[in-house]
C-alpha atoms as one frame of an Amber mdcrd trajectory, in Angstrom:
protein
  -5.060 -11.560 -15.011  -2.891  -8.423 -14.184   0.348  -7.725 -12.860   1.078
  -4.808 -10.653   4.660  -2.736 -10.883   5.687   0.111  -8.724   8.993   2.466
  -9.276   9.594   5.113  -5.881  11.854   7.965  -7.001  13.246  10.276  -4.349
  12.518  13.819  -5.443  14.695  15.717  -2.920  17.715  13.738  -4.230  16.800
  12.984  -8.047  17.540   9.582  -7.642  15.948   5.798  -7.676  15.065   4.910
  -3.491  16.859   1.609  -3.876  16.125  -0.962  -0.315  12.083   0.790   0.269
   9.961  -2.701   1.660   6.450  -3.126   0.103   4.104  -5.143   1.095   0.575
  -5.322  -0.903  -2.766  -6.486   0.318  -6.425  -7.248  -0.162  -8.744  -4.904
   0.473  -9.395  -7.067   3.407  -6.038  -6.256   4.944  -4.899  -9.950   3.410
  -1.597  -9.964   3.114  -0.885 -10.641  -0.785   2.566  -9.975  -1.742   5.523
  -7.824  -0.623   8.480  -6.684  -1.844  11.320  -4.830  -1.755  12.668  -1.680
  -4.470  15.641  -2.126  -6.628  18.959  -0.529  -7.245  16.604   1.438 -10.307
  13.903   2.523  -7.038  11.761  -0.503  -9.319   9.768  -3.809  -7.901   7.440
  -5.995 -10.004   5.261  -7.248  -6.263   2.848  -9.167  -8.099   2.460 -11.015
 -11.629  -1.288 -11.844 -10.916  -3.855  -9.643  -9.548  -7.373 -10.882  -9.191
 -10.387  -8.718  -9.998 -10.437  -6.601  -6.808  -9.390  -4.069  -4.498  -5.692
  -3.736  -2.930  -3.370  -1.533  -1.185   0.346  -0.495  -1.846   2.149  -0.072
   1.096   5.279   1.860   1.157   7.499   1.932   3.824   8.730   5.203   4.210
   9.589   5.644   7.392  11.501   3.029   7.816  14.081   3.941   4.682  14.075
   7.687   5.769  15.434   6.220   8.964  18.093   4.214   7.424  19.444   6.909
   5.013  19.628   9.331   8.289  16.623  11.537   7.122  14.116  13.165   9.088
  10.478  12.699   6.740   6.753  13.699   8.123   5.391  10.568   6.555   5.613
   7.029   8.506   3.886   5.310   5.062   2.601   5.712   1.832  -0.950   3.999
   1.576  -2.067   3.625  -2.246  -5.777   2.327  -2.792  -6.284   1.114  -6.396
  -8.710  -1.148  -8.304  -8.415  -3.977 -10.141 -10.319  -4.673 -13.261 -10.936
  -8.121 -15.237  -9.335  -5.915 -17.797  -6.763  -3.906 -16.469  -3.351  -5.574
 -17.971  -0.405  -4.322 -16.238  -0.973  -1.546 -13.355   2.765   0.770 -12.507
   2.397   2.527  -9.629   5.296   4.953  -9.367   5.295   6.802  -6.783   7.674
  10.261  -6.253   9.152  10.978  -2.524  10.085  13.590  -0.020  10.259  13.759
   3.359   7.337  15.599   3.583   5.163  15.379   0.218   4.371  12.870  -2.457
   2.223  12.345  -5.596   0.955   9.541  -7.423  -0.525   8.217 -10.384  -0.922
   5.304 -12.300   1.108   4.906 -14.634   1.797   2.943 -17.590
């Protein structure tokens, strides 16, 4: 089985994005798991994923609003594939109000 973790960093302040809500869904939109980033901006929304396509949605708009900051992105959705031999997957998100980047981490 494949496990999933994430780490969200606020590129403007250079600090972890604590308290961001995450929603993990299957390709058909059915919910799989949810979570919230901890004080270090990290979360483990899933410990066991079957092969398939998934979408990890970061609730960036709500997070920026709670911080009293404007943003262009109300959410960031990262789609990714899990294979039988994926092992552990890590999906980091580097975030600012008007840009973001992500990659397959280790």
